[in-house]
C-alpha positions as CSV (number, residue, x, y, z in Angstrom):
1,M,13.6,-19.7,11.6
2,R,14.8,-16.5,9.9
3,I,14.8,-16.3,6.1
4,N,17.8,-14.8,4.5
5,W,16.8,-12.9,1.3
6,I,20.3,-12.0,0.1
7,F,20.6,-15.4,-1.5
8,V,17.0,-16.0,-2.3
9,G,16.9,-12.7,-4.3
10,I,20.1,-13.1,-6.4
11,L,18.4,-14.6,-9.4
12,F,15.5,-12.2,-9.3
13,W,17.8,-9.3,-8.8
14,S,20.1,-10.3,-11.7
15,V,17.1,-10.4,-14.1
16,N,15.8,-7.0,-13.0
17,S,19.0,-5.1,-12.3
18,C,19.1,-3.3,-15.6
19,A,17.0,-0.2,-16.0
20,Q,13.4,-1.1,-16.9
21,H,10.5,1.0,-18.0
22,R,7.9,-1.3,-16.4
23,P,9.5,-3.5,-13.7
24,I,7.5,-6.3,-12.1
25,V,5.9,-4.6,-9.1
26,H,3.1,-5.1,-6.7
27,D,1.7,-2.4,-4.4
28,P,4.2,0.4,-5.1
29,V,4.9,3.4,-2.9
30,V,7.5,6.1,-3.6
31,A,9.6,8.8,-1.9
32,K,12.0,11.3,-3.3
33,E,15.3,12.1,-1.7
34,G,17.6,14.5,-3.6
35,D,17.3,13.8,-7.3
36,T,16.3,10.2,-6.9
37,F,13.0,8.5,-6.6
38,Y,12.9,5.4,-4.3
39,L,10.1,2.8,-4.9
40,F,9.2,0.1,-2.4
41,C,6.8,-2.7,-3.1
42,T,5.7,-6.2,-2.2
43,G,8.5,-8.8,-2.5
44,P,11.2,-10.6,-0.6
45,G,12.5,-8.4,2.2
46,I,10.5,-5.4,0.6
47,T,11.6,-5.0,-3.0
48,S,13.0,-1.6,-4.0
49,F,13.8,0.3,-7.2
50,T,15.3,3.7,-7.9
51,S,14.8,6.1,-10.8
52,K,15.8,9.6,-11.8
53,D,12.9,10.3,-14.1
54,L,10.0,8.0,-13.0
55,K,10.4,6.2,-16.4
56,N,13.5,4.1,-16.1
57,W,13.8,2.0,-12.9
58,K,16.7,0.0,-11.6
59,Q,16.4,-2.6,-8.8
60,A,18.1,-2.0,-5.6
61,D,18.8,-4.1,-2.5
62,P,15.7,-5.1,-0.4
63,V,15.1,-3.3,2.9
64,F,15.4,-6.5,4.9
65,S,18.3,-8.9,4.4
66,E,16.5,-11.3,6.8
67,S,12.9,-11.6,7.6
68,P,11.8,-9.8,10.9
69,D,12.3,-12.0,14.0
70,W,8.6,-11.9,14.8
71,A,7.2,-12.7,11.4
72,L,6.6,-16.5,11.8
73,D,5.1,-16.0,15.2
74,V,2.4,-13.8,13.6
75,A,1.9,-15.7,10.4
76,P,3.0,-19.4,10.6
77,G,2.5,-19.6,6.8
78,F,4.7,-16.6,6.1
79,N,6.7,-17.2,3.0
80,G,9.2,-14.3,3.2
81,H,7.3,-12.0,0.9
82,I,6.6,-8.8,2.7
83,W,3.5,-7.0,1.5
84,A,2.2,-3.6,0.7
85,P,4.6,-1.1,2.3
86,D,3.9,2.6,3.0
87,I,6.5,5.3,3.3
88,T,6.5,8.7,5.0
89,L,9.2,11.3,5.8
90,Y,8.6,12.8,9.2
91,K,11.0,15.1,11.1
92,G,14.0,13.8,9.3
93,T,13.2,10.1,9.6
94,Y,11.6,7.8,7.0
95,Y,8.8,5.6,8.4
96,L,8.3,2.5,6.2
97,Y,5.3,0.4,7.3
98,Y,4.9,-3.1,5.9
99,S,2.6,-6.1,6.1
100,I,3.3,-9.6,7.3
101,S,0.5,-12.1,6.5
102,A,-0.6,-15.3,4.7
103,F,-2.8,-15.2,1.7
104,G,-6.5,-15.3,2.5
105,K,-6.0,-15.2,6.2
106,N,-6.0,-12.4,8.8
107,T,-3.1,-13.9,10.7
108,S,-1.5,-10.5,10.0
109,A,0.5,-7.7,11.5
110,I,1.7,-4.3,10.3
111,G,5.3,-3.6,11.2
112,L,7.5,-0.5,11.0
113,V,11.1,0.0,10.0
114,T,12.9,3.4,10.0
115,N,15.9,5.1,8.4
116,T,17.2,8.6,8.3
117,T,18.1,8.3,4.6
118,L,17.1,6.3,1.6
119,N,20.5,6.6,-0.1
120,P,22.6,3.4,0.5
121,E,25.8,5.4,-0.1
122,N,25.1,7.7,2.9
123,E,27.1,6.7,6.0
124,N,23.9,7.0,8.1
125,Y,22.0,4.5,6.0
126,K,20.6,1.8,8.2
127,W,17.1,0.3,8.4
128,I,16.0,-0.3,12.0
129,D,13.0,-2.5,12.7
130,Q,10.6,-1.1,15.2
131,G,8.4,-4.2,15.5
132,I,4.7,-4.6,15.4
133,V,2.3,-1.6,15.1
134,I,-1.0,-3.5,15.0
135,Q,-1.9,-7.2,14.7
136,S,-5.1,-9.0,13.7
137,V,-5.9,-12.5,15.1
138,P,-8.4,-14.9,13.5
139,N,-11.7,-15.4,15.3
140,R,-10.9,-12.4,17.5
141,D,-10.8,-9.6,14.9
142,L,-13.1,-9.1,11.9
143,W,-10.5,-7.0,10.1
144,N,-7.1,-7.7,8.5
145,A,-3.9,-5.8,9.6
146,I,-2.4,-5.3,6.1
147,D,-2.1,-2.5,3.6
148,P,-1.0,0.4,5.8
149,N,-1.2,4.1,5.1
150,L,-0.2,7.1,7.3
151,I,-1.5,10.6,6.9
152,F,-1.4,13.8,9.0
153,D,-4.5,16.0,9.2
154,E,-4.5,19.8,8.9
155,E,-3.6,20.0,12.6
156,G,-0.6,17.7,12.3
157,T,-2.3,14.7,14.0
158,P,-1.3,11.3,12.5
159,W,-4.0,8.9,11.4
160,F,-3.4,5.3,10.2
161,S,-5.6,3.5,7.8
162,F,-5.3,-0.2,6.7
163,G,-7.3,-3.3,5.8
164,S,-8.5,-5.9,3.4
165,F,-11.8,-7.8,3.0
166,W,-13.6,-8.9,6.2
167,S,-15.5,-5.9,7.8
168,G,-13.8,-3.3,5.7
169,L,-11.0,-0.7,5.9
170,K,-10.2,0.8,9.3
171,M,-8.6,4.0,10.6
172,F,-7.2,4.9,14.0
173,K,-5.5,7.8,15.6
174,M,-1.8,7.2,15.8
175,A,0.4,7.8,18.8
176,P,2.9,10.7,18.4
177,D,5.8,8.3,18.0
178,L,4.0,6.7,15.0
179,K,4.6,3.3,16.4
180,S,1.2,2.3,17.9
181,P,-2.5,3.5,18.3
182,A,-2.9,6.6,20.4
183,Q,-4.6,6.1,23.8
184,P,-7.5,6.1,24.4
185,E,-8.0,4.4,21.0
186,Q,-10.1,6.1,18.4
187,W,-11.2,3.8,15.5
188,Y,-13.3,4.4,12.4
189,T,-14.5,2.2,9.5
190,I,-13.7,4.3,6.4
191,A,-14.9,1.9,3.7
192,R,-16.9,-1.3,3.5
193,R,-18.7,-3.6,1.1
194,D,-21.5,-6.1,1.8
195,R,-20.3,-9.3,3.3
196,N,-22.3,-12.5,3.1
197,S,-24.0,-13.4,6.3
198,G,-23.3,-16.8,8.0
199,L,-19.6,-16.8,7.3
200,Q,-17.1,-17.9,9.9
201,D,-15.1,-15.0,11.3
202,D,-11.8,-16.3,9.9
203,D,-13.2,-16.3,6.4
204,P,-12.2,-13.2,4.4
205,G,-15.6,-13.4,2.6
206,N,-16.7,-11.8,-0.6
207,A,-16.4,-8.1,0.4
208,A,-13.4,-7.5,-1.9
209,L,-11.8,-4.2,-1.0
210,E,-8.3,-3.3,0.3
211,G,-5.4,-1.0,0.1
212,P,-6.5,2.5,1.4
213,F,-4.4,5.4,0.4
214,I,-5.4,8.9,1.6
215,F,-4.3,12.0,-0.3
216,K,-5.1,15.6,0.6
217,K,-5.9,18.0,-2.3
218,G,-7.4,21.4,-1.6
219,E,-10.2,21.1,1.0
220,Y,-10.7,17.4,0.5
221,Y,-9.1,14.2,1.7
222,Y,-9.4,11.6,-1.1
223,Q,-9.5,7.9,-0.1
224,F,-8.2,5.7,-2.9
225,L,-8.8,2.0,-2.5
226,S,-8.9,-1.1,-4.7
227,W,-12.0,-3.2,-5.3
228,D,-12.3,-6.8,-6.5
229,F,-9.5,-9.3,-7.0
230,C,-5.8,-9.0,-7.4
231,C,-3.0,-11.6,-7.9
232,R,-4.8,-13.8,-10.4
233,G,-2.9,-12.9,-13.6
234,E,-5.4,-12.9,-16.5
235,N,-8.3,-13.5,-14.1
236,S,-7.5,-10.4,-12.0
237,T,-10.4,-7.9,-11.8
238,Y,-8.7,-5.2,-9.7
239,K,-10.0,-1.7,-10.1
240,L,-9.2,1.6,-8.4
241,V,-12.0,3.6,-6.8
242,V,-12.2,6.7,-4.7
243,G,-14.3,8.8,-2.3
244,R,-13.7,12.1,-0.6
245,S,-14.3,13.9,2.7
246,K,-13.5,17.2,4.3
247,S,-12.5,15.3,7.5
248,V,-9.7,12.8,7.5
249,T,-11.9,10.3,9.5
250,G,-14.8,10.6,7.0
251,P,-17.4,9.9,6.2
252,Y,-16.0,9.5,2.7
253,V,-18.5,9.8,-0.1
254,D,-18.5,9.0,-3.9
255,K,-19.7,11.3,-6.7
256,E,-23.3,10.3,-6.0
257,G,-23.0,11.1,-2.3
258,K,-23.0,7.5,-1.1
259,E,-20.7,6.8,1.8
260,L,-17.8,4.4,1.2
261,S,-18.6,2.8,4.6
262,K,-22.0,1.9,3.1
263,G,-20.6,0.4,-0.1
264,G,-20.1,3.5,-2.2
265,A,-17.1,4.4,-4.4
266,S,-16.5,6.1,-7.7
267,L,-14.4,4.4,-10.4
268,V,-11.0,5.9,-11.2
269,I,-9.5,3.2,-13.5
270,E,-10.0,-0.5,-14.3
271,G,-8.6,-3.2,-16.5
272,D,-8.8,-3.0,-20.3
273,S,-7.5,-4.9,-23.3
274,D,-3.9,-4.2,-22.4
275,W,-4.2,-4.7,-18.6
276,Y,-6.4,-7.3,-17.0
277,G,-6.7,-5.3,-13.8
278,K,-5.2,-2.2,-12.2
279,G,-5.0,-1.2,-8.6
280,H,-3.3,-0.9,-5.2
281,N,-2.0,2.6,-5.6
282,S,-0.2,5.5,-3.9
283,V,-0.5,9.2,-4.8
284,Y,2.1,12.0,-4.3
285,T,3.0,15.5,-5.3
286,F,6.5,15.7,-6.8
287,D,7.9,19.0,-8.2
288,G,4.4,20.5,-8.4
289,K,2.7,17.6,-10.2
290,D,0.5,14.9,-8.8
291,Y,1.4,11.3,-9.6
292,C,-0.3,7.9,-9.1
293,F,1.7,4.7,-8.8
294,L,-0.1,1.4,-9.1
295,H,0.3,-2.0,-10.7
296,G,-1.5,-3.7,-13.5
297,Y,-1.6,-7.2,-14.9
298,D,0.0,-7.1,-18.3
299,A,-2.2,-8.8,-21.0
300,G,0.8,-8.9,-23.3
301,D,3.0,-10.8,-20.9
302,N,0.9,-13.6,-19.3
303,G,-0.6,-11.3,-16.7
304,K,2.6,-10.4,-14.9
305,P,2.1,-7.5,-12.4
306,K,4.0,-4.4,-13.6
307,L,4.4,-0.8,-12.6
308,L,2.1,1.9,-13.9
309,V,3.0,5.5,-13.4
310,M,0.3,8.0,-14.2
311,E,-0.2,11.8,-13.8
312,V,-3.2,12.9,-11.8
313,F,-5.4,15.6,-13.1
314,W,-8.5,17.0,-11.3
315,K,-11.9,17.5,-13.0
316,D,-14.7,19.0,-11.0
317,G,-12.9,18.0,-7.8
318,W,-12.3,14.4,-8.7
319,P,-9.1,12.6,-9.9
320,V,-8.5,11.6,-13.5
321,L,-5.5,9.5,-14.4
322,K,-3.4,9.8,-17.6
323,P,-0.3,7.8,-18.6
324,L,3.0,9.5,-17.9
325,K,4.6,10.8,-21.1
């Protein structure tokens, strides 16, 4: 069965179609084409927004009008919400990775859809699904194929990180076509937290970490990731943490020198009286400034997840976030 999101999203779109300062968003990523910023996030068909100034956002059409053909084969409980995208422009093509899964399970896969433009008014605008990049299977894999992120190292080699809970966040070398792991496969664990022993392999466990995003600044690669629990409204405990490495594959270490693959991480931002939790970010340089996009659970609006845009400053080689003015 294929799910058509044109009709499912009409009510949601009508409520959010006017320009908003803080739209309802989960797991935002952003690209800029021309004078327009395009934001993609978790939602029916991959929800999208546009902005001219990073402050006022207007909802656009979803990437998919129908769910991918293979989605229900991967995740029988798939409800049509496509999770945690990641976008990269490479050699004139936008590569938009996305996650198909069911909450609390690793019946998951990361897919890829491509386009040569993000502007729907361009005659070449057309999203083309490229299928599955990587898939996790319960009781076979002790990792979860969601929350993708693509980065190129200083030699132009593509590396792909992803993951949530289980045995931690993973990275592999990507094939030149950016559609599958390079052969022979090269895998690394780039972040991990202690997982209770004795758990069944299909149990996500208590090692709450997810959403890697790697950003190069100066001589370091910075791995941002989220700790603790999202998606619980006022009970959300999400927080953004970071480590850094001079090698894209790690080891990444925190401010105290502890490796992220051994449970280390330094806090970047967490919940407060205005936001129950903050996390699942992306970081980019636009027009000479570094920006961090993430979501927070609004304490003034029943814990709804909303977009936070912050400027990134650097102190002693570590990121500091300040609200966008």
